[in-house]
N, C-alpha and C positions, 0 to 999 in steps of 0.2 A: 504494500500500500504506500501511496505517496503521502508524505507528511505535510500537513497544513501548518506552515510555520511563517515567520515574518518575511523571509525571503520570497516565498511563493506569493504571499498576499501583497507584498510591496510591488510585485510585477503585474498584479491584476488591478490594483486600486488606482483610480484616476482622481487626482486632486481637482478641486473645483476651479474652473476657468474664471478669470476676472470679469468676463463679459457674460457670464451665465445668467439666464432668466429662470423663474420658477417653472415656466412651461417646458424648458429644456430639461429640467430635473425630474419631470414626470408627474403624472397624476394617478395616484393609487386609490383603490377602493378596499376598505376592510369591512367585512360583514361579521359582526361579533356581538356577543352579549345576549343575555336573557335575564328575566327577573331573578335576582339573587346572585347573578354572575356578571354584573356590569364592570367589575374590577378587571376582568380579563380583557374586555374591550378597551378600557383605559390604558392598561399596561401595553397591549399590543400596539395601539395607536401612538402612544408616547414614544415607544421604541422606533416605530416607523419614521416619525418626523425627526427624531434625534439623529437618525441614520442618513438624513439628507434628502428625502423626497421633497419635491417642490410643492406639491399640493396633495392633500389627503382628504378624502370623504369617508366618513364612517357611517355605515348603515346599522342602526341599532333600534331596539324596541322603543316606542314612544316614552315609556317611563324612565328611560335613561338619559333623556335630553339634558336636564339640569346638571347631572353628575358629570357628563362628559364635557359640556361647555365650560364648567368651572375648572375641571382638571386639565383640559387641553384646549384653550381658546383658539389656538392656531388651526385646529381641524374644522372642516365643514361637516355638517350632519345631514344624513338622509334618514328620515324617521319612518319606521315600519307602521303600517296601519294598525297593527296589534300592539297593545301596551306592554306585553310580556315576552313575545316570541318573534323570531324571524319567520315571516309568512309570505313575503312578496317583495320583489324589487323590480322596477319597471324597465330600466334601460341601463346597460353596462357598457355601451359601445364607446364611450368617451374616456375609458380608463386604460392605461397601459398594462395594468395588472390587477387581479382581484384576489385578495387574501380572505380566507374564510375558515371559521372553526372555533376560535377562542370563546369559551363561555356560551356556545351556541345552543346547546340542548339537543335532544333527539326526538322531540314531539312529532307527531304525524304531519302536522302542517309545515314544520320545518323541513322534514324529509321531502315533501312535495316541492317546496320552494328551492331546495338545493338541487333537486333533479332538473327543474326548469332552468335554473341558473347555469348549470353545467351544459345543458343543451344549447343555450343561447349565447354563452360567452365565447368570444373569439380570441381574447387575450389570455396570456398565461395565468394560471391560478396557483396559489399557495394554499395547500390544504392541511389543516391541523386538527387535533382534538376531535370534537364531535363530528366535524365534517368527514373525518376518516372513519369514525365509528359508524356513521350512516352509510358510507361507501362500502364498508365491510358487510353490511346487510343487503346491499344491492350491487353486486359485482358486475352486473350487466351495464352499469353506467360508465365503466372505465373507458369504453370505446368513444365516448363523447368528450372526454377531458381534453382541453386544448393543448396543442403542441407547446413544449417548453415549460410545462408545469412542474411544480415541486411539491413533494409531500414530506411531512416532518413527524413521523411516528416515533413514540418510545416503544420499547420491546413488546409490551402487552398489546398496544395498538397494531403493531406489525404482525403479531400472531393472529389477531382477528382478521387482518387484511388477507393473509395467505391461507388462513384456515388450518394451521398446523403448528406444532412446536418443533424444536430442534434439539439435537444432542449436545452440541457445544458451540462455542463462538465461531469456529471455522465453518460449520454447517450453516449457522445463521447468516454469516457474511456472504456465503455462496448463494443462499436463498434471496438475500437482499439484492445482490448483483443481478441475478436472474430476473427478479421482479422488476427492477429498473429497466432492464433491456426489453422485457416483454410488454410492459405498460408504457414505455417511452416517457418515463418521468424520472427526475432526479429524486433519489431517496436520501433524506437526511435522517439517519438512524441515531436517535438521541440516547446517549449512555455516558458513563464516566469518561470514555474516550470516544466522542461522537465520530461516526463514520459518514462519508458521503459517497454514494454510488450513482454513476451516471450511465445513461443508455449506451454511450459509446464504449463502455467497458472500463472506464477509468474508475479507480477506487482510492479514497483518501481517508486518512485518520488525523484527527485534530490533536494539536499539541498544547492548546490553551484550555483554561477552565479548571475548576476545583470542585470539591465535594459540596461546597455551599450552594451550588446550582441545583442540588437535589431538594427542591422546595417548590411548592405551588407558585405558578405565575411565570416561571422562567421559560417554559415552552411558549407562552403567549408573547414574551419579549422576542424570542428567536423568530417567531412567525412575522412579527412586525419588521424586523431587520431584513429578512429575506424579501419580503414584499417591497420594502423601500428600494433595495438595490435592483430588483427586477424592473421597477418603475423607472429607474434612472438609466436604463438601457443596457445593463449587464446581461449576459446570457444566463440561463438557468444554472449552469455549472459554476460560473463566476460568482453569481449572486449567492449561491449556497456556500461556497468556500469562504467568501468575505464574511457572510453572516455568522457562520460557525466560529470562525477565528475571532471576530470582533466581540461576539457574545461571550466567549470564554475569556478573552483578554480583559474585557470590562469587569468580569467577575474577579479576575486576578488582581486588578487594580483596586477593586472595592474591598477585598480582604486585607489590603494594607491598612485600612482604617477601622474595619469591623471584623469580628470573628467569622469563620466559615459557618458556625452554628447559627449565628444571628443574621446572616446575609439575607436580604430581601431582594425580590426581583426589581423593585424600584431603585435599590442601591446600584444594581447593574446598569440600569438605564442612565443614571447620573454619570457614569464613567464612560459612556460611549463616545462622547465628544473628546475626551482626553485620549482615547485610543486612536480615534481618527486623526487627531492633531499629530500624533506620533507618526502616523503613516504619511502625513503631508510633508514631514521633515526629510 
């Protein structure tokens, strides 16, 4: 496996041009949150904007409007007609990428809405959490997933997707590589040493991150970072490598100030800008 380290990432990352506009930096859509899980939408959205996207629209249930406006005034909102769930979104043609899953829930109305979104979306998608859990229940939907999409399962979610377990790490990695190739998606397999598997056969292992990331909310943060870099024009492979490295490096920065035990996903977000500044140098 190829190591995801500073040297590799430095060759991929593009510093912001002095004449950049917000339109050139991409417009992303994040579909996230449900009643009781609006924090996932806030974390993912905050990480997305902190990672450099020019414009962000967040589609959330109506009940989350105040919480997200107060937490992230830089984001635009698209409100679902349902107060608690994702049930419908009308038009996604103006977005460079659609991220979906954090805090989404698996209600029947949400499943129907996800099916319609996958069928109608022509831009790459980043799928995480409940979006993946729903996909595992409807494997026939894979054929409609747009080209250049990324999925970000942890081990249990990946087991659900492939419908089986494995004997050891080597077999798991083989299955992930095969899945990436057959479904034509980049697979970010989240674990203590996160792996990235690409449809062209490339496989990577991350060198950043620490045990403090084993806490709720950090998967939402990673989804936001991947979505941001896809919107900025990076390929699915490049965006995934950047996101995994920056996510882990931000956690490493954060534990210089707090313990791994106490690390929060919001602590990681606060360090993204410091990590990006180091890449600019």
